C-alpha positions as CSV (number, residue, x, y, z in Angstrom):
1,M,-21.0,-0.9,23.2
2,E,-24.7,-1.9,23.7
3,V,-25.2,-2.2,19.9
4,E,-22.0,-4.1,19.6
5,N,-22.9,-6.6,22.3
6,R,-26.4,-7.1,21.0
7,S,-25.2,-7.6,17.5
8,F,-22.3,-10.0,17.8
9,E,-21.6,-13.3,19.7
10,S,-17.8,-13.1,19.2
11,D,-15.1,-10.9,17.6
12,R,-16.6,-7.9,19.4
13,L,-14.8,-4.5,19.7
14,T,-13.9,-3.7,23.3
15,R,-14.5,-0.5,25.1
16,R,-10.7,0.1,24.7
17,N,-11.0,-0.4,20.9
18,F,-13.8,2.1,20.7
19,N,-12.0,4.6,22.9
20,Y,-8.8,4.5,20.9
21,L,-10.6,4.7,17.5
22,L,-12.9,7.5,18.6
23,K,-10.2,9.6,20.1
24,R,-6.9,8.9,18.4
25,G,-7.4,6.6,15.5
26,N,-7.4,7.8,11.9
27,A,-11.2,7.0,11.8
28,V,-14.7,8.3,11.5
29,C,-17.6,6.9,13.5
30,L,-21.1,7.6,12.2
31,V,-24.3,6.7,14.1
32,E,-28.0,6.8,13.4
33,T,-30.2,7.6,16.4
34,A,-33.9,6.7,16.6
35,G,-37.0,7.8,18.5
36,S,-40.5,6.5,18.8
37,A,-44.0,7.9,19.4
38,D,-44.1,6.7,23.0
39,G,-40.7,8.1,23.7
40,R,-39.3,4.8,25.0
41,T,-36.5,4.6,22.3
42,E,-35.8,8.3,22.2
43,G,-32.1,8.9,21.4
44,R,-31.2,5.3,21.2
45,I,-28.4,4.4,18.8
46,A,-30.0,2.3,16.1
47,G,-26.7,1.5,14.4
48,Y,-23.1,2.6,13.8
49,V,-20.4,2.4,11.2
50,L,-16.7,2.8,11.8
51,L,-14.5,3.8,8.9
52,L,-10.7,3.7,9.0
53,F,-8.5,5.7,6.7
54,N,-5.0,4.6,5.5
55,A,-2.5,7.4,6.1
56,G,-0.8,8.4,2.8
57,T,-3.2,6.4,0.6
58,S,-6.7,7.0,-0.8
59,L,-8.1,3.8,0.7
60,A,-10.9,3.6,3.2
61,R,-11.8,0.5,5.2
62,L,-15.2,-0.2,6.6
63,Y,-13.9,-1.6,9.9
64,S,-17.0,-2.3,11.9
65,F,-20.7,-2.0,11.1
66,A,-23.7,-3.0,13.3
67,V,-27.4,-2.3,13.5
68,D,-29.3,-2.9,16.8
69,P,-31.6,-6.0,16.4
70,D,-34.6,-3.8,17.3
71,F,-34.0,-1.6,14.3
72,R,-33.1,-4.1,11.6
73,R,-35.0,-4.1,8.2
74,T,-35.9,-0.4,8.7
75,G,-33.3,1.0,6.2
76,V,-30.7,1.9,8.9
77,A,-28.0,-0.3,7.4
78,H,-28.5,1.2,3.9
79,R,-28.5,4.7,5.2
80,L,-25.3,4.2,7.3
81,L,-23.5,2.5,4.3
82,E,-24.4,5.5,2.1
83,A,-23.1,7.9,4.8
84,A,-19.9,5.9,5.1
85,E,-19.3,6.2,1.4
86,R,-19.9,10.0,1.5
87,A,-17.4,10.3,4.3
88,A,-14.9,8.3,2.3
89,K,-15.4,10.5,-0.7
90,D,-14.9,13.6,1.5
91,H,-11.5,12.1,2.4
92,E,-10.7,11.8,-1.3
93,C,-10.8,8.0,-1.2
94,V,-10.9,6.0,-4.4
95,Y,-11.9,2.7,-2.9
96,I,-13.8,1.5,0.2
97,R,-12.9,-2.0,1.3
98,L,-14.3,-4.3,4.0
99,E,-14.5,-7.9,5.3
100,V,-17.7,-9.8,6.0
101,R,-18.4,-13.3,7.3
102,R,-19.0,-15.8,4.5
103,D,-22.2,-16.9,6.3
104,N,-23.6,-13.4,6.8
105,E,-26.0,-13.6,3.9
106,A,-28.0,-10.5,4.8
107,A,-24.8,-8.3,4.9
108,I,-23.4,-9.8,1.7
109,D,-26.7,-9.1,0.0
110,L,-26.7,-5.5,1.2
111,Y,-23.1,-4.9,-0.1
112,H,-23.8,-6.5,-3.5
113,R,-26.9,-4.4,-3.9
114,A,-24.8,-1.3,-3.1
115,G,-22.3,-2.1,-5.8
116,Y,-19.5,-3.9,-3.9
117,R,-17.6,-6.7,-5.5
118,E,-15.6,-9.6,-4.0
119,F,-11.9,-9.5,-4.6
120,G,-10.4,-11.8,-2.0
121,I,-10.8,-14.2,0.9
122,Y,-9.3,-14.3,4.4
123,R,-9.0,-17.9,5.6
124,D,-9.7,-18.7,9.3
125,Y,-10.4,-15.0,10.0
126,Y,-12.9,-15.0,12.8
127,A,-12.7,-16.6,16.3
128,D,-14.8,-19.6,15.2
129,H,-12.5,-20.1,12.1
130,M,-15.1,-18.7,9.6
131,E,-13.7,-17.2,6.4
132,A,-14.1,-13.5,5.6
133,L,-14.9,-12.3,2.1
134,R,-13.1,-9.2,1.0
135,L,-15.3,-6.7,-0.8
136,E,-14.5,-3.3,-2.4
137,K,-16.3,-0.5,-4.1
138,L,-14.9,2.0,-6.5
139,L,-16.1,5.4,-5.3
140,R,-14.8,7.6,-8.1
141,P,-14.3,7.2,-11.8
142,A,-10.7,6.2,-12.2
143,T,-8.9,4.5,-15.1
144,G,-6.4,3.1,-12.7
145,P,-3.8,0.4,-13.4
146,S,-4.0,-2.0,-16.3
147,G,-3.3,-5.1,-14.1
148,R,-0.1,-5.6,-16.1
149,V,2.1,-5.5,-13.0
150,P,1.8,-8.6,-10.8
151,Y,2.1,-8.5,-7.0
152,Y,4.9,-10.1,-4.9
153,E,5.0,-9.8,-1.1
154,Q,8.5,-9.4,0.4
155,T,9.3,-12.2,2.8
156,L,11.9,-10.4,4.9
157,D,12.1,-6.9,6.5
158,F,15.0,-5.9,4.3
159,T,14.0,-7.1,0.9
160,C,11.6,-4.4,-0.3
161,G,14.0,-3.5,-3.1
162,P,14.4,-7.0,-4.6
163,S,10.6,-7.6,-4.3
164,A,9.7,-4.3,-6.0
165,L,12.2,-5.0,-8.7
166,M,10.8,-8.5,-9.2
167,M,7.3,-7.1,-9.8
168,A,8.6,-4.8,-12.4
169,M,10.7,-7.5,-14.2
170,K,7.7,-9.9,-14.2
171,A,5.5,-7.3,-15.8
172,L,8.0,-7.0,-18.7
173,D,8.9,-10.7,-18.8
174,P,5.8,-12.9,-17.8
175,A,8.0,-16.0,-18.0
176,L,10.1,-14.9,-15.0
177,E,9.4,-17.0,-11.9
178,L,9.0,-15.0,-8.7
179,N,10.2,-16.9,-5.6
180,R,12.1,-16.4,-2.4
181,M,15.4,-17.7,-4.0
182,L,15.3,-14.9,-6.6
183,E,14.4,-12.4,-3.9
184,L,17.4,-13.4,-1.8
185,R,19.8,-13.6,-4.8
186,I,18.9,-10.0,-5.8
187,W,19.3,-8.8,-2.2
188,R,22.8,-10.3,-2.1
189,E,23.7,-8.6,-5.4
190,S,22.3,-5.2,-4.5
191,T,22.6,-4.7,-0.7
192,T,24.5,-1.7,0.7
193,I,25.6,-4.0,3.6
194,F,24.6,-1.4,6.2
195,M,21.5,0.6,6.7
196,T,19.6,1.9,9.8
197,S,19.8,-1.2,11.9
198,G,20.0,-4.9,11.2
199,H,20.6,-6.2,7.6
200,G,21.5,-3.8,4.9
201,G,18.9,-2.5,2.5
202,C,19.3,-2.3,-1.3
203,G,20.4,0.8,-3.0
204,P,19.5,2.1,-6.5
205,Y,22.9,1.2,-8.0
206,G,22.7,-2.4,-7.0
207,L,19.1,-2.8,-8.1
208,A,19.9,-1.2,-11.5
209,L,22.7,-3.7,-12.0
210,S,20.5,-6.7,-11.0
211,A,17.9,-5.8,-13.5
212,W,20.5,-5.1,-16.2
213,R,22.1,-8.5,-15.7
214,R,18.8,-10.1,-16.3
215,G,18.4,-8.6,-19.7
216,F,16.3,-5.5,-19.1
217,D,16.9,-2.0,-20.4
218,V,17.6,0.1,-17.3
219,E,17.6,3.8,-16.5
220,L,18.7,5.2,-13.1
221,V,17.6,8.6,-11.9
222,L,19.1,10.2,-8.8
223,N,19.1,13.7,-7.5
224,D,22.5,13.3,-5.8
225,D,25.8,11.8,-7.1
226,R,27.3,11.4,-3.7
227,A,27.4,8.3,-1.6
228,L,23.8,7.5,-0.5
229,F,22.3,6.6,2.9
230,L,25.3,7.8,4.9
231,D,23.0,9.5,7.4
232,S,21.3,6.1,8.1
233,V,24.4,4.8,9.9
234,R,26.5,6.4,12.7
235,S,29.9,5.0,12.8
236,A,32.7,6.3,10.5
237,E,33.6,2.7,9.7
238,K,30.2,1.8,8.4
239,K,30.0,5.1,6.4
240,E,33.3,4.1,4.7
241,V,32.0,0.6,3.9
242,L,28.9,2.2,2.3
243,R,31.1,4.5,0.2
244,L,33.3,1.6,-1.0
245,V,30.3,-0.7,-1.9
246,Q,28.6,2.1,-3.9
247,E,31.8,3.1,-5.5
248,E,32.3,-0.4,-6.8
249,M,28.7,-0.6,-8.1
250,Q,29.2,2.7,-9.9
251,G,32.3,1.3,-11.5
252,E,30.3,-1.7,-12.7
253,I,27.5,0.5,-14.0
254,A,30.1,2.5,-16.1
255,E,30.8,-0.7,-18.0
256,T,27.1,-1.2,-19.0
257,D,24.6,0.6,-21.1
258,I,22.6,1.6,-18.0
259,R,21.7,5.3,-18.4
260,V,22.4,7.3,-15.2
261,S,20.9,10.8,-14.7
262,Y,21.6,13.0,-11.7
263,R,18.6,15.2,-11.4
264,G,15.2,15.5,-9.8
265,F,12.0,14.0,-11.1
266,G,8.3,14.6,-10.4
267,A,4.8,13.4,-11.0
268,G,4.7,14.5,-14.6
269,E,7.7,12.4,-15.6
270,L,6.5,9.4,-13.7
271,T,3.1,9.6,-15.4
272,G,4.8,9.8,-18.8
273,L,7.0,6.8,-18.0
274,V,4.0,4.7,-17.0
275,E,1.9,5.7,-20.1
276,A,4.9,4.8,-22.3
277,G,5.0,1.3,-20.8
278,A,8.0,1.7,-18.6
279,I,7.9,0.4,-15.0
280,P,9.4,2.8,-12.3
281,V,10.6,1.3,-9.1
282,V,10.7,4.3,-6.7
283,L,12.4,5.0,-3.4
284,I,10.0,6.5,-0.8
285,S,10.1,7.5,2.8
286,S,7.8,5.1,4.6
287,Y,6.7,7.8,7.2
288,R,3.6,8.9,5.4
289,I,2.2,5.4,5.3
290,Y,3.7,3.6,8.3
291,R,4.6,6.5,10.6
292,E,8.1,5.0,10.8
293,K,11.1,6.5,9.0
294,F,12.9,4.0,6.8
295,P,13.8,4.0,3.1
296,H,11.4,1.8,1.2
297,W,11.0,0.7,-2.5
298,V,7.6,0.5,-4.2
299,V,6.4,0.0,-7.8
300,V,4.3,2.5,-9.7
301,A,1.9,0.1,-11.4
302,G,-0.4,2.6,-13.0
303,S,-1.7,6.2,-13.1
304,D,-4.6,8.3,-14.0
305,E,-5.3,12.1,-13.9
306,R,-5.1,12.3,-10.1
307,F,-3.6,9.2,-8.7
308,F,-0.6,6.8,-8.9
309,Y,-1.5,3.2,-8.2
310,V,1.3,1.7,-6.2
311,H,2.3,-1.9,-5.4
312,D,3.9,-1.9,-1.9
313,P,5.7,-5.2,-1.2
314,L,5.6,-4.7,2.6
315,V,2.6,-6.5,4.2
316,E,2.0,-5.9,7.9
317,T,1.1,-8.9,10.0
318,A,-1.7,-7.2,11.9
319,K,-5.1,-8.7,11.4
320,H,-6.6,-5.5,9.9
321,T,-4.2,-5.4,6.9
322,S,-3.6,-7.8,4.1
323,D,-1.7,-8.0,0.8
324,T,-4.8,-6.8,-1.0
325,D,-4.4,-3.4,0.8
326,R,-1.0,-3.1,-0.7
327,V,-2.0,-3.8,-4.3
328,N,-2.8,-0.8,-6.5
329,M,-2.8,1.6,-3.5
330,P,-4.2,4.8,-4.9
331,I,-2.0,7.7,-3.8
332,L,-2.7,11.3,-4.8
333,K,0.1,12.4,-7.2
334,K,0.9,15.5,-5.0
335,D,1.2,13.2,-1.9
336,F,3.4,10.7,-3.8
337,E,5.8,13.5,-4.8
338,R,6.2,14.3,-1.1
339,M,6.8,10.6,-0.3
340,A,9.3,10.1,-3.0
341,R,12.3,11.4,-1.1
342,Y,14.2,10.1,1.8
343,G,16.2,11.4,4.8
344,K,17.9,14.6,5.6
345,A,19.5,14.7,2.2
346,Q,16.0,14.5,0.6
347,L,17.3,11.7,-1.7
348,K,15.2,11.0,-4.8
349,A,15.9,7.8,-6.7
350,M,14.1,5.6,-9.2
351,V,15.1,2.6,-11.3
352,V,13.2,2.5,-14.5
353,L,12.8,-0.8,-16.3
354,R,11.8,-1.3,-20.0
355,S,12.1,-4.4,-22.1
356,R,15.0,-4.1,-24.6
357,Q,12.5,-5.0,-27.4
358,D,10.3,-2.0,-26.4
359,H,13.1,0.4,-26.0
360,H,15.0,-0.5,-29.2
């Protein structure tokens, strides 16, 4: 707290912030202590760095970083930054990301010299309305995504499916315009009407039909041919509505050239699809990322030997997250396999899009 208060005029972490992050947060705090010949500074904390980890993904965030004014220009900041990067690597992180005030030239210079690159800006981020630069550093060799799949943020709680599908369609048809009207139109076409609470989410049958109607080659893979998401609603009436809606969609699919397979799938198949130029839109359980259990659609935008790079359309409104944290999220393949199933029935589902030109 002493270092924090001596280092910053505003936007300080509180004792409560520190207490939570040190005891319960998914975080690591590293400090450098200093001594002197006369003993007056023995054991003083010269600086600290606080690193947050994103559950379920291989991203680290340098959340807070301060060096006591008495110990600046002595190499403390450089050593702490290196220690933070080692800790991130120990957590198998691919990227470390951070925000820094646009007018903090000394910190920006430190990060640039350490190999960080700018990749975004937060407007009006600090209490005095100063912008924050977003910086990141790649910690491991990774081929990663090609940048082919654009990013689109869902605008409503229940439109992850349409938003994920839109990203996949745009990757295959760059002329497609992504906007809220299209997002809502696809939701209306593909909603299951009921799911968990509130508005209905979108099921794989409806998403497959929406993509097919827009001219894409579509493959649908499910590990269960029964009605889906029945355990997400309680009343018998709602369960019956879900059955009827899905039955109608299955009937429509039977009159198209959408290929439907009822089987499981794993990391090997997903890797092969991405390498062949297909775009998989995959159902996951959100629990491993958000600690809440709801079905959620994401796009596999790329892969390498160890990771899938995933676009997640859901952006939290908290200050410490942004859309840039949901773009190309590196997720270990073994972790993604565990995520890619939902509910008591362990439902696995993916909608695979290809351009008709590529497939034929």
